[in-house]
C-alpha positions as CSV (number, residue, x, y, z in Angstrom):
1,M,53.8,-112.1,-156.3
2,K,53.8,-115.6,-156.3
3,R,52.1,-118.1,-153.5
4,L,54.3,-119.7,-151.7
5,V,53.3,-122.8,-151.2
6,F,55.6,-126.0,-148.9
7,I,54.2,-129.2,-150.3
8,V,55.3,-131.1,-147.6
9,E,55.2,-135.1,-145.7
10,G,52.5,-134.2,-143.2
11,H,53.0,-132.4,-138.8
12,T,56.9,-132.1,-138.3
13,E,57.0,-130.6,-142.0
14,I,54.7,-128.1,-141.0
15,L,55.7,-127.7,-138.0
16,L,58.8,-126.5,-139.6
17,V,57.2,-124.2,-141.7
18,D,55.0,-122.5,-139.7
19,K,57.3,-122.0,-137.4
20,V,61.2,-121.0,-137.9
21,I,61.4,-120.9,-142.3
22,S,57.9,-119.0,-142.9
23,P,59.2,-115.9,-140.2
24,Y,62.6,-116.1,-141.6
25,L,61.4,-115.1,-145.6
26,N,59.5,-112.7,-144.4
27,N,61.9,-111.0,-143.8
28,F,62.3,-111.2,-147.3
29,G,59.3,-110.0,-148.1
30,I,57.5,-113.2,-147.9
31,Y,54.1,-113.3,-147.1
32,S,52.2,-115.2,-148.1
33,I,52.6,-119.0,-147.1
34,S,51.4,-122.2,-147.2
35,C,51.4,-125.8,-146.8
36,Q,49.9,-128.5,-148.3
37,T,50.3,-133.1,-147.1
38,I,50.2,-134.8,-150.7
39,T,46.9,-136.4,-151.4
40,T,46.8,-139.9,-150.3
41,N,43.8,-141.6,-151.0
42,R,41.1,-138.9,-152.7
43,K,37.9,-141.6,-152.3
44,L,38.6,-140.6,-147.9
45,N,40.2,-138.0,-148.2
46,K,43.8,-139.0,-146.5
47,K,46.6,-136.5,-146.8
48,G,50.2,-137.5,-145.4
49,G,52.7,-139.2,-145.9
50,V,54.9,-139.2,-150.0
51,G,52.8,-143.0,-151.3
52,S,54.3,-143.0,-154.3
53,Y,55.9,-140.6,-156.4
54,G,53.1,-140.9,-159.0
55,L,50.7,-139.8,-156.0
56,F,53.5,-136.9,-155.0
57,K,53.6,-135.6,-158.9
58,N,49.6,-135.1,-158.7
59,E,50.2,-132.8,-155.6
60,I,52.4,-131.0,-158.0
61,K,51.1,-130.9,-160.8
62,K,47.3,-129.9,-158.4
63,T,49.4,-127.1,-157.2
64,L,51.0,-125.2,-160.4
65,A,47.4,-126.1,-161.9
66,Q,46.4,-122.8,-159.9
67,G,48.4,-120.0,-161.2
68,N,49.9,-117.2,-159.7
69,V,52.7,-120.0,-157.4
70,L,56.2,-120.8,-156.3
71,I,55.9,-124.2,-155.7
72,T,59.1,-126.0,-153.0
73,T,58.3,-129.6,-151.4
74,L,59.5,-131.2,-147.9
75,I,60.1,-134.8,-147.8
76,D,62.4,-137.5,-146.4
77,F,65.1,-138.9,-147.7
78,F,64.6,-141.8,-145.2
79,K,62.0,-144.1,-146.7
80,L,61.4,-142.1,-149.9
81,P,59.4,-144.4,-152.8
82,T,62.0,-146.8,-154.9
83,S,59.6,-145.1,-157.5
84,F,61.0,-141.7,-157.7
85,P,62.9,-140.9,-160.5
86,S,67.3,-141.4,-160.3
87,Y,65.5,-143.0,-157.3
88,T,68.9,-144.0,-155.1
89,S,69.6,-145.2,-151.5
90,D,73.1,-143.2,-151.5
91,S,71.9,-140.2,-149.5
92,T,74.8,-138.3,-150.7
93,K,73.2,-138.4,-154.3
94,I,69.8,-136.3,-153.1
95,E,70.4,-134.0,-156.1
96,D,70.7,-136.2,-158.4
97,I,66.9,-137.3,-157.4
98,E,65.4,-133.2,-157.3
99,K,67.3,-132.9,-160.3
100,A,64.9,-136.2,-161.9
101,I,62.0,-135.1,-160.6
102,H,62.5,-131.6,-161.8
103,K,63.8,-131.9,-164.9
104,D,60.7,-134.1,-165.3
105,F,58.5,-131.0,-165.1
106,D,60.2,-129.8,-167.5
107,F,62.7,-127.8,-165.4
108,N,59.9,-125.1,-164.4
109,K,61.5,-122.0,-162.9
110,C,57.8,-122.0,-160.5
111,F,58.8,-125.0,-159.0
112,I,62.0,-126.4,-156.9
113,P,62.9,-129.6,-155.6
114,Y,63.5,-130.8,-152.1
115,I,64.8,-133.5,-150.2
116,Q,65.5,-133.2,-146.5
117,R,67.8,-135.5,-145.6
118,H,67.9,-138.3,-143.2
119,E,65.2,-136.7,-142.1
120,V,63.5,-132.5,-140.8
121,E,64.7,-134.2,-136.5
122,S,68.0,-133.9,-137.5
123,L,67.4,-129.6,-138.1
124,M,66.1,-130.0,-134.4
125,Y,70.4,-131.0,-133.9
126,S,71.7,-127.6,-134.8
127,N,72.0,-126.8,-131.5
128,E,70.7,-128.0,-127.6
129,K,68.4,-124.9,-127.1
130,G,65.4,-127.1,-128.0
131,F,66.2,-130.3,-126.0
132,E,67.4,-127.7,-122.5
133,F,63.3,-126.8,-122.8
134,V,61.7,-130.3,-123.9
135,I,64.3,-132.1,-121.3
136,D,64.6,-132.7,-117.2
137,D,66.7,-135.0,-116.3
138,E,70.4,-134.5,-116.7
139,S,71.4,-138.2,-118.6
140,E,69.1,-138.0,-120.8
141,M,70.7,-134.5,-121.8
142,K,74.4,-135.6,-122.2
143,E,73.1,-137.8,-124.7
144,I,72.0,-135.0,-126.4
145,L,74.5,-133.5,-126.5
146,K,76.9,-136.0,-127.7
147,I,74.7,-136.4,-130.7
148,I,74.8,-133.2,-131.0
149,N,79.3,-132.8,-130.9
150,D,79.9,-135.5,-132.7
151,Y,78.4,-134.3,-135.7
152,S,79.2,-131.6,-136.7
153,N,77.0,-131.4,-140.0
154,P,73.3,-132.3,-138.4
155,E,71.7,-134.1,-141.8
156,D,75.1,-136.5,-141.0
157,I,72.8,-137.8,-138.9
158,N,72.5,-141.6,-140.2
159,N,68.7,-142.8,-141.8
160,S,68.9,-146.4,-141.2
161,P,66.1,-147.4,-139.1
162,E,67.5,-147.8,-135.8
163,T,69.7,-144.8,-136.8
164,S,67.8,-141.7,-137.4
165,P,67.0,-138.8,-136.0
166,S,63.9,-139.4,-135.1
167,K,64.3,-143.0,-133.8
168,R,67.6,-141.5,-131.4
169,L,65.4,-139.0,-129.6
170,K,62.6,-141.9,-129.9
171,K,64.9,-143.9,-127.7
172,I,67.1,-141.1,-125.5
173,F,63.2,-139.2,-124.0
174,N,59.5,-140.1,-124.8
175,Y,59.5,-137.6,-128.2
176,D,55.9,-136.0,-129.6
177,K,56.9,-135.4,-131.8
178,I,53.7,-132.7,-132.7
179,N,54.3,-130.9,-129.8
180,D,57.3,-131.9,-128.7
181,G,58.5,-130.8,-132.4
182,E,56.7,-127.2,-132.3
183,M,59.3,-126.0,-129.0
184,I,62.0,-127.6,-130.0
185,F,62.3,-125.7,-133.6
186,E,61.2,-123.1,-132.2
187,M,64.1,-122.5,-129.5
188,V,66.5,-124.0,-132.1
189,G,65.7,-121.3,-134.1
190,I,66.4,-120.8,-137.9
191,E,70.9,-119.1,-137.8
192,D,71.9,-122.5,-136.8
193,M,70.3,-124.3,-138.4
194,L,71.3,-122.1,-142.0
195,K,74.8,-122.7,-140.7
196,K,74.8,-125.9,-139.9
197,C,73.1,-127.7,-142.4
198,P,74.3,-126.6,-145.9
199,R,72.3,-128.7,-148.2
200,F,68.6,-126.9,-146.3
201,S,70.5,-123.5,-146.5
202,Q,71.4,-124.5,-149.9
203,W,67.6,-124.4,-150.3
204,I,66.8,-122.0,-148.8
205,N,68.8,-119.7,-150.2
206,S,67.2,-120.8,-154.2
207,I,63.8,-119.9,-152.4
208,V,64.7,-116.5,-151.5
209,Y,66.3,-115.2,-154.5
210,S,63.1,-117.1,-157.4
211,I,61.2,-114.4,-154.7
212,K,63.5,-112.1,-155.6
213,I,63.4,-112.8,-159.1
214,F,59.2,-113.1,-159.4
215,K,58.7,-109.2,-157.7
């Protein structure tokens, strides 16, 4: 069986893979799973973020060259570099970017491009369980519940600088991307994410399908 490698943007994405996605994929017999961030400066050994399409592409090529690997990506549409092929600011056309990326890799069957709409934090709004674990203030919790109720699909929570999913959290309470992020993801779980977030669900299903093909 091929190794499954997630090329991710940063710590929040790693938490999502480690705490939510990997345990789910284990149920399908997928155990060799790892995350790696994008190298944005080789001389300084700097990793994290996307930087540019060129840096993103180099990371994919380098990993594909290792062989016996299925690669997928987990990066945010929010602040995606305009250097990406078929770039658009329209979040409803993310699939056009993903298809253009895949085409740039000659539609390699060992590569599944995925861009999260809009940020991975949007998945946290799939239910209130995680927030109940990190928020004690009743008024803050009411604000979270209002957002959850306003968006039947958490992926629709928009990507403006003021109202992106993560910015909303920071305005409501003292959100810590790593510590709070880990607890929230663990408590939310994947079932409601799969039910409420169609793009995310389609991506996870494509990973399971691809791994089965390569068994």
